[in-house]
C-alpha positions in Angstrom: -20.0 33.8 -1.1 -20.9 30.2 -1.7 -18.5 28.4 -4.0 -19.9 27.1 -7.3 -20.7 23.5 -7.3 -19.1 21.7 -10.1 -20.7 18.8 -12.0 -19.4 15.6 -10.5 -17.5 14.0 -13.3 -15.9 17.4 -14.2 -14.8 17.7 -10.5 -13.1 14.4 -10.5 -11.5 14.7 -13.9 -10.4 18.3 -13.7 -10.5 19.4 -10.0 -8.5 22.6 -10.5 -10.1 24.2 -7.4 -8.8 21.4 -5.2 -12.3 20.7 -3.8 -12.7 17.8 -1.4 -16.3 16.9 -0.8 -18.6 14.2 0.5 -20.8 13.0 -2.3 -23.7 12.5 0.0 -23.8 16.2 0.8 -25.1 16.8 -2.7 -28.3 14.8 -1.9 -31.3 16.3 -0.2 -32.0 14.7 3.2 -35.5 13.5 2.0 -34.0 11.9 -1.1 -31.3 10.3 1.0 -33.8 8.7 3.4 -36.0 7.6 0.6 -33.0 5.9 -1.1 -32.0 4.2 2.2 -35.5 2.9 2.8 -35.5 1.4 -0.7 -32.0 0.0 -0.2 -33.0 -1.6 3.2 -36.2 -3.1 1.9 -35.2 -4.4 -1.5 -34.7 -8.2 -1.4 -31.8 -9.9 -3.2 -33.0 -13.3 -4.4 -29.3 -14.5 -4.7 -28.7 -14.0 -1.0 -30.1 -16.0 1.9 -29.2 -13.3 4.4 -30.9 -9.9 3.6 -29.8 -6.5 4.8 -33.2 -6.1 6.6 -32.4 -9.2 8.6 -29.3 -7.7 10.2 -29.9 -3.9 10.7 -32.9 -1.9 11.6 -34.1 0.8 9.2 -33.8 3.5 11.9 -30.2 2.6 12.5 -29.5 2.7 8.8 -31.1 6.1 8.3 -29.3 7.6 11.2 -26.0 6.1 9.9 -26.7 7.7 6.5 -27.3 11.1 8.0 -24.1 10.8 10.0 -22.2 9.8 6.9 -23.6 12.8 5.1 -22.7 15.5 7.6 -21.2 14.5 11.0 -21.3 18.0 12.4 -24.9 18.5 11.6 -25.9 15.1 12.9 -24.1 15.9 16.2 -25.7 19.3 16.4 -29.2 17.9 15.9 -28.6 15.0 18.3 -29.1 12.2 15.8 -27.0 10.0 18.0 -27.8 8.8 21.5 -25.2 9.1 24.4 -23.6 5.7 23.9 -23.3 6.3 20.1 -21.8 9.7 20.6 -19.2 8.4 23.1 -18.3 5.6 20.6 -17.9 8.2 17.8 -15.6 10.3 20.0 -13.6 7.3 21.1 -13.2 6.2 17.5 -11.2 9.3 16.7 -8.6 8.6 19.3 -8.6 4.8 19.3 -5.4 3.0 20.0 -4.6 -0.5 18.6 -5.0 -2.1 22.0 -8.6 -0.9 22.3 -9.6 -1.9 18.8 -12.0 -4.8 18.2 -10.9 -8.4 18.1 -11.9 -8.5 14.5 -9.6 -5.7 13.5 -6.7 -7.3 15.5 -7.2 -10.5 13.5 -7.2 -8.7 10.2 -4.1 -6.8 11.3 -2.4 -10.0 12.4 -3.2 -11.6 9.0 -1.7 -8.6 7.2 1.3 -8.7 9.4 2.0 -12.3 8.7 1.4 -11.8 5.0 4.0 -9.0 5.0 6.4 -11.2 7.1 6.1 -13.8 4.4 7.2 -11.3 1.8 10.1 -10.0 3.8 11.2 -13.5 4.7 11.2 -14.7 1.1 13.3 -11.7 0.2 15.9 -12.2 2.9 16.1 -16.0 3.0 18.5 -16.1 0.1 21.1 -13.7 1.6 22.9 -16.2 3.8 22.4 -19.0 1.3 24.2 -17.0 -1.4 27.4 -18.0 0.2 26.6 -21.7 -0.1 24.6 -22.7 -3.1 26.9 -21.2 -5.9 29.8 -23.4 -4.8 27.7 -26.5 -4.5 26.3 -26.0 -8.0 29.7 -25.2 -9.5 29.3 -21.5 -10.1 32.4 -19.2 -9.9 31.0 -15.9 -8.8 34.0 -14.4 -7.0 32.3 -12.9 -3.9 34.8 -14.4 -1.4 36.8 -11.2 -1.1 38.7 -8.8 -3.3 41.5 -11.3 -3.9 39.0 -13.8 -5.5 37.0 -11.2 -7.4 37.6 -12.9 -10.8 34.3 -14.7 -11.2 33.2 -16.0 -14.6 30.9 -13.5 -16.2 28.4 -16.1 -17.3 28.3 -17.5 -13.7 27.8 -14.1 -12.3 24.8 -13.6 -14.6 23.4 -17.0 -13.5 23.8 -16.0 -9.9 22.0 -12.7 -10.5 19.2 -14.4 -12.5 18.6 -16.9 -9.7 18.4 -14.1 -7.2 16.2 -11.9 -9.3 13.8 -14.3 -10.9 11.5 -14.2 -7.8 11.0 -10.5 -8.4 10.5 -10.8 -12.2 7.9 -13.6 -11.6 6.2 -11.4 -8.9 6.1 -8.5 -11.4 5.1 -10.3 -14.6 2.8 -13.0 -13.2 2.1 -12.8 -9.5 1.1 -9.2 -9.1 -1.1 -9.3 -12.3 -2.9 -12.4 -11.0 -4.3 -10.3 -8.1 -7.2 -8.8 -9.9 -8.5 -12.0 -11.6 -8.1 -13.9 -8.3 -10.0 -11.4 -6.2 -12.7 -10.4 -8.8 -13.4 -13.7 -10.5 -12.2 -16.7 -8.5 -11.5 -16.3 -4.8 -12.0 -12.9 -3.2 -9.3 -11.3 -1.1 -9.0 -14.0 1.5 -9.0 -16.7 -1.1 -6.2 -14.8 -3.0 -4.1 -14.7 0.2 -4.7 -18.5 0.6 -3.6 -19.3 -3.0 -0.5 -17.0 -2.6 0.4 -18.7 0.6 0.2 -22.1 -1.1 2.6 -21.0 -3.8 5.0 -19.7 -1.2 4.9 -22.9 0.8 5.4 -25.1 -2.3 8.3 -22.9 -3.6 10.0 -22.8 -0.2 9.9 -26.6 0.3 11.1 -27.1 -3.2 14.2 -25.0 -2.7 15.4 -27.4 0.0 15.6 -30.3 -2.5 17.2 -28.6 -5.5 20.4 -30.1 -7.0 21.2 -27.5 -9.7 21.0 -23.8 -10.1 18.3 -24.4 -12.8 15.9 -26.1 -10.3 16.6 -23.5 -7.7 15.7 -20.9 -10.3 12.4 -22.7 -11.0 11.5 -22.9 -7.3 12.2 -19.2 -6.9 10.0 -18.6 -9.9 7.1 -20.3 -8.0 7.9 -18.2 -4.9 7.7 -15.1 -7.0 4.2 -15.9 -8.2 3.0 -16.2 -4.5 4.8 -13.1 -3.4 3.4 -11.0 -6.2 -0.2 -12.2 -5.8 -0.2 -11.5 -2.1 1.5 -8.1 -2.1 -1.3 -6.7 -4.3 -4.0 -7.8 -1.7 -2.1 -6.8 1.5 -0.3 -3.5 1.7 3.3 -4.3 2.7 4.3 -2.4 5.8 6.4 -2.7 8.9 6.0 -6.5 9.1 8.0 -7.0 5.9 10.9 -5.5 7.8 10.3 -8.0 10.6 10.3 -10.8 8.0 13.7 -9.6 6.6 15.1 -9.5 10.2 13.8 -13.0 11.1 15.2 -14.4 7.9 18.6 -12.9 8.9 18.5 -15.1 12.0 18.5 -18.3 10.1 22.1 -18.2 8.8 23.2 -17.4 12.4 21.3 -20.4 13.8 22.2 -22.9 11.0 25.3 -21.4 9.3 26.2 -24.6 7.5 22.8 -25.4 5.9 22.0 -23.1 3.1 19.1 -25.3 2.1 17.3 -24.7 5.4 18.1 -21.0 5.2 16.6 -20.6 1.8 13.6 -22.7 2.4 12.8 -21.3 5.9 10.1 -19.0 4.4 7.7 -22.0 4.6 7.3 -21.1 8.4 5.3 -17.9 8.0 3.5 -19.3 4.9 2.0 -22.0 7.2 0.9 -19.4 9.7 -0.8 -17.4 6.9 -2.6 -20.5 5.6 -4.1 -20.9 9.1 -5.0 -17.3 9.7 -6.9 -17.0 6.4 -9.6 -19.4 7.9 -10.3 -17.1 10.9 -10.2 -13.7 9.1 -13.0 -11.7 7.6 -13.4 -10.7 4.0 -12.9 -7.0 3.2 -16.3 -5.1 3.7 -15.5 -2.9 0.7 -15.0 -6.0 -1.4 -18.3 -7.5 -0.1 -20.1 -4.2 -1.0 -18.6 -4.3 -4.4 -20.2 -7.8 -4.9 -23.6 -6.7 -3.5 -23.2 -8.7 -0.4 -24.5 -5.9 1.8 -25.7 -8.0 4.8 -22.3 -9.7 5.1 -20.5 -6.4 4.7 -22.6 -4.8 7.5 -21.9 -7.7 9.8 -18.1 -7.3 9.2 -18.4 -3.6 9.8 -20.3 -4.2 13.0 -17.6 -6.5 14.3 -15.0 -3.9 13.4 -16.9 -0.9 14.9 -18.9 -2.5 17.6 -21.7 0.1 17.3 -24.6 -0.4 14.8 -24.9 3.2 13.8 -21.2 3.5 13.0 -21.3 0.3 10.9 -24.4 1.7 9.1 -22.5 5.0 8.5 -19.6 3.2 6.8 -21.9 1.0 4.8 -23.9 3.9 3.4 -20.8 6.0 2.7 -18.9 3.2 0.9 -22.1 2.3 -1.1 -22.5 6.0 -2.1 -18.9 6.1 -3.3 -19.4 3.0 -5.4 -22.4 4.7 -7.0 -20.2 7.7 -7.7 -17.5 5.5 -9.3 -20.2 3.8 -11.4 -21.2 7.1 -12.8 -17.6 8.0 -13.4 -16.5 4.8 -15.1 -19.7 3.6 -16.8 -19.6 3.6 -20.6 -21.8 6.6 -21.5 -21.8 9.3 -24.1 -22.3 12.3 -21.9 -19.1 13.5 -20.2 -20.7 15.5 -17.4 -23.2 14.0 -15.0 -24.8 15.9 -12.1 -24.3 13.7 -9.1 -27.3 15.0 -7.3 -29.7 14.0 -10.1 -28.6 10.4 -10.2 -27.0 8.9 -7.0 -30.1 8.6 -4.8 -32.1 7.0 -7.7 -29.3 4.8 -9.0 -30.4 1.1 -9.1 -28.4 -0.7 -6.4 -27.5 -3.4 -9.0 -26.1 -0.8 -11.4 -22.6 -1.1 -10.0 -22.5 -4.8 -10.4 -24.0 -4.5 -13.9 -21.5 -1.9 -15.0 -18.5 -3.6 -13.4 -19.4 -6.8 -15.2 -18.9 -4.9 -18.5 -15.5 -3.8 -17.4 -13.3 -6.8 -18.1 -9.7 -7.1 -16.8 -8.3 -5.7 -20.0 -10.6 -2.7 -19.9 -9.8 -2.0 -16.3 -6.1 -1.9 -17.2 -6.8 0.5 -20.0 -8.7 2.8 -17.6 -5.6 3.1 -15.4 -4.0 5.1 -18.2 -7.0 6.8 -19.9 -9.3 8.2 -17.2 -7.6 11.4 -15.9 -8.3 10.9 -12.2 -7.0 7.3 -12.3 -4.1 8.1 -14.6 -2.8 10.5 -11.9 -3.1 7.8 -9.3 -1.2 5.4 -11.6 1.6 7.9 -12.2 1.9 8.7 -8.4 2.0 5.0 -7.5 4.6 4.1 -10.1 6.8 7.0 -8.9 6.6 6.1 -5.2 7.2 2.4 -5.9 10.2 3.2 -8.2 11.5 5.6 -5.6 11.9 2.8 -3.1 14.1 0.9 -5.5 16.1 4.0 -6.6 17.2 4.4 -3.0 19.3 1.3 -3.3 18.0 -0.2 -0.1 17.6 -3.6 -1.6 21.3 -3.9 -2.2 21.4 -4.5 1.5 18.1 -6.4 1.7 18.9 -8.9 -1.1 22.6 -8.9 -1.5 24.1 -7.8 1.8 26.4 -10.8 2.1 27.6 -10.4 -1.5 28.3 -6.7 -1.0 30.2 -7.1 2.3 32.2 -10.2 1.5 33.4 -8.8 -1.8 34.8 -5.8 0.3 36.8 -8.2 2.5 34.4 -8.7 5.4 34.3 -12.2 6.9 31.4 -14.4 6.2 30.2 -14.3 9.8 30.6 -10.5 10.1 28.7 -10.0 6.8 25.8 -12.0 8.2 25.7 -10.0 11.4 25.7 -6.8 9.4 22.7 -8.1 7.4 20.9 -9.1 10.6 21.7 -5.6 12.1 20.2 -4.0 8.9 17.0 -6.1 9.3 16.5 -5.3 13.0 17.2 -1.6 12.4 14.8 -1.5 9.6 12.1 -3.1 11.7 12.6 -0.9 14.7 12.8 2.3 12.8 9.8 1.5 10.7 7.6 1.8 13.8 8.4 5.6 13.8 6.5 6.0 10.5 3.3 4.7 12.0 3.4 7.3 14.8 3.6 10.2 12.3 2.2 8.9 9.0 -1.2 10.5 9.7 -0.2 13.6 11.5 2.6 14.5 9.1 1.3 12.8 5.9 2.6 10.2 3.5 4.2 12.7 1.1 6.0 14.6 3.9 7.5 11.4 5.3 8.6 10.1 1.9 10.2 13.4 0.9 12.0 13.8 4.3 13.2 10.2 4.1 14.6 10.5 0.6 16.4 13.8 1.5 18.1 12.3 4.5 19.1 9.1 2.7 21.2 11.1 0.1 24.1 12.1 2.5 24.1 8.8 4.3 24.4 6.9 1.0 27.4 9.0 0.0 28.9 8.5 3.4 28.3 4.7 3.2 30.0 4.7 -0.2 33.2 6.4 0.9 33.3 4.3 4.1 34.5 1.4 1.9 37.6 3.5 1.0 39.0 3.5 4.6 42.4 1.8 4.5 42.3 0.5 8.1 39.9 -2.6 8.2 38.8 -1.8 11.8 38.0 1.8 10.8 36.2 0.6 7.7 34.1 -1.9 9.7 33.1 0.8 12.2 32.2 3.4 9.5 30.3 1.0 7.3 28.2 -0.3 10.3 27.6 3.3 11.6 26.4 4.7 8.3 24.4 1.5 7.5 22.4 2.1 10.7 21.9 5.8 9.9 20.9 5.0 6.3 18.5 2.4 7.5 17.0 4.9 10.0 16.5 7.4 7.2 14.9 4.8 4.9 12.6 2.9 7.3 10.1 5.4 8.5 9.6 7.0 5.0 10.7 5.2 1.9 10.2 1.9 3.6 6.7 2.5 5.0 5.0 4.8 2.5 5.1 3.3 -1.0 2.9 0.3 -0.6 0.6 1.9 1.9 0.2 5.0 -0.3 -0.5 3.0 -3.4 -3.1 0.8 -1.7 -5.1 4.0 -0.8 -5.2 6.1 -3.9 -7.2 4.1 -6.5 -11.0 4.0 -6.8 -12.5 0.9 -5.3 -13.5 -0.4 -8.8 -9.9 -0.3 -9.9 -8.1 -0.8 -6.6 -6.9 -4.4 -7.2 -5.7 -3.8 -10.7 -4.2 -0.5 -9.8 -2.3 -1.9 -6.8 -1.3 -4.9 -8.9 0.4 -2.7 -11.5 2.0 -0.6 -8.8 3.4 -3.8 -7.2 4.6 -5.0 -10.6 6.6 -1.8 -11.1 8.2 -2.2 -7.6 9.1 -5.8 -8.2 10.4 -5.1 -11.7 12.7 -2.5 -10.2 13.8 -5.0 -7.5 14.4 -7.7 -10.1 16.6 -5.3 -12.2 18.5 -4.4 -9.1 19.1 -8.1 -8.0 20.1 -9.0 -11.6 22.6 -6.2 -12.2 24.1 -5.4 -8.8 26.4 -8.5 -8.8 27.9 -7.3 -12.1 28.1 -3.7 -10.9 30.0 -4.8 -7.8 32.7 -6.3 -10.0 32.6 -3.4 -12.5 32.6 -0.3 -10.3 33.0 -1.5 -6.7 31.1 -0.7 -3.6 31.9 3.0 -3.6 30.8 3.4 -7.2 27.6 1.4 -6.7 26.4 3.3 -3.6 27.4 6.6 -5.2 25.3 5.7 -8.2 22.3 5.0 -6.0 22.8 8.3 -4.2 22.3 10.1 -7.5 19.2 7.9 -8.2 17.9 8.8 -4.7 18.2 12.5 -5.6 16.2 11.8 -8.8 13.5 10.0 -6.8 13.3 13.0 -4.5 12.6 15.4 -7.4 10.0 13.1 -9.0 8.1 12.7 -5.7 8.1 16.4 -5.0 6.7 17.3 -8.5 4.3 14.4 -9.2 3.1 12.8 -6.0 0.0 14.5 -4.4 -0.1 14.6 -0.6 -2.8 12.9 1.4 -3.5 15.5 4.0 -4.4 14.6 7.5 -8.1 15.7 7.1 -8.5 13.4 4.1 -9.7 10.6 6.3 -11.3 8.1 3.9 -10.1 6.3 0.8 -13.1 7.5 -1.0 -12.0 11.2 -0.6 -8.9 10.3 -2.7 -11.1 10.7 -5.7 -11.1 14.5 -5.3 -7.4 14.8 -4.4 -6.5 13.1 -7.7 -9.0 15.2 -9.6 -6.5 18.0 -9.3 -4.5 18.2 -12.6 -0.9 17.1 -12.7 0.2 20.4 -14.2 -1.6 22.4 -11.5 0.1 20.3 -8.8 3.5 20.8 -10.4 2.9 24.6 -10.7 1.9 24.7 -7.0 5.0 22.9 -5.9 7.2 25.0 -8.2 5.6 28.5 -7.7 4.3 28.3 -4.2 6.0 25.6 -2.1 9.4 25.9 -3.6 9.8 29.7 -2.9 8.3 29.3 0.5 10.7 26.5 1.4 13.7 28.6 0.2 12.7 31.7 2.2 11.7 29.7 5.3 14.5 27.1 5.5 17.4 28.5 3.4 17.2 32.2 4.2 15.5 31.5 7.6 12.9 34.2 7.2 9.6 34.2 9.1 7.1 33.8 6.2 3.5 32.7 6.3 2.7 29.1 5.4 1.5 28.7 1.8 -2.2 28.4 1.0 -3.3 24.8 0.9 -3.8 23.2 -2.5 -7.0 21.4 -1.3 -10.1 22.8 0.3 -13.3 21.3 1.6 -16.7 22.0 0.0 -19.3 21.7 2.8 -23.0 22.0 2.2 -24.6 22.1 5.6 -28.3 21.4 5.9 -30.3 21.3 9.1 -31.5 17.8 9.9 -34.0 18.5 12.6 -37.0 18.8 10.2 -35.9 15.6 8.4 -35.5 13.7 11.7 -38.9 14.7 12.8 -40.3 13.6 9.4 -38.3 10.4 9.7 -39.8 9.5 13.1 -43.3 10.0 11.6 -42.5 7.9 8.6 -41.0 5.1 10.7 -44.0 5.1 13.1 -46.3 5.0 10.1 -44.5 2.1 8.6 -44.7 0.2 11.8 
């Protein structure tokens, strides 16, 4: 029995059947080819380089048929031998065999992430120097000197936290205007790197806590603007580790330590000039020829570049229908997408100002679910308490009686462990899924947080040092491959392209706001409840994060291979997702892993809607049409 096809907008707004489908499959092959021919031939007077100048019509049509139904295209031999081999290789490609273009893009993302981690970690060693020089009594030189002035402790916390509050309130929210109106994604990275460079150099020449506060405010703007463009992943951990080296190399110069983030900022400024703009962003702007050229450099095979171009463009048309301001709530995709004017997307998006795009994050059901999920995963990262170690490791350990040098080595060990263990996440993030890694990570962190908390109660200093170091490494292991890797990567994937910048900006703002609250309040909490109470508190918050992720964060299954397919995942209602977790997954987990019974796996929440059509007749017609055109 063939499943009923739902109207497109209804499918995305209320996808209770959990259908994942390719929007091109709703289009007849003849209509698809007609639309591609029109798309290929239509000139754009605003562009010197036209699509017809860079790709043959035959390649574009075969790419469209491949995008529509890969299995049918392979069965009907739409691809030649070389193209088929490239398609097969694409599915098992390793990073070392990827194109030079992709390696440059990845390197740029790595350096941008290193900048963020370095900015966060550069203050850790310096926190043991600048308060004394600026006359602040914060009392973090050991338990016997834990009588810091309350006002000075708040000033200390404010100076540490302002970088995150600035990133949240200003930097992250600048991302959408920068990319959409002024500079594009590469330009936004360049501007963010300039802010980071200026703030870093300024920190070296400050002579009061107020001026240091101001320079870190500038740093925060750069950090926030960049994080919304580049998903922060393993390289952030490397940045934290590298920043931890500075206090060990120059232990007596807090100024160099805190300003050393200028080093990766310079590298990012240089890399921006050799990188390519995002093809999805270029397609959003109607710069199809440039987008195809970037895709060609990434894929290396014209038909694969054409496939991605046609598929991304189709999804933009889908989003145009979903978000355009119309009276009718239900639109049949098959009636409109092949005939949609190629300028409709740009026309409609021009009507959606920044303010309206923000409103849509909370009013359109499919997008609201993405917003909720991104806010939860970003908050979960902060609720784990990991940034107590990342931002205030020296403060935490020295207050417990550790020597200054030992505290710095523990922070360096945390950074290296975080970097090394993060790599595990990228081996399993596609095979196991983002949601699985995040849940497993949060669950493992809970006992290690409790163990770390009680390690500070050991009476013997040697025993205490050994226990704290051991459980710090185990806690970092549990964090790095899940709660460390997943939140930014997950949030960068789940929003529709039309709202991706603004959605990621708000998700980043939530993350930075949590980090700012943590950096502001932890110094006071250390004095008030001690290390054991502080880490115990975060163990409880970690358990809360685990519950929220389980109930409200949809999984991105392995077979969901494109960002565009996320539209259908988040078309499933939040209540349906919660009921599925409570009524299906919960009982299954209990019987399988608590009572150790051999029970069948639960039925999946999502299923694919495939509408296969033979392409042989269309390909024969295409060959005739092409020969006639020539």
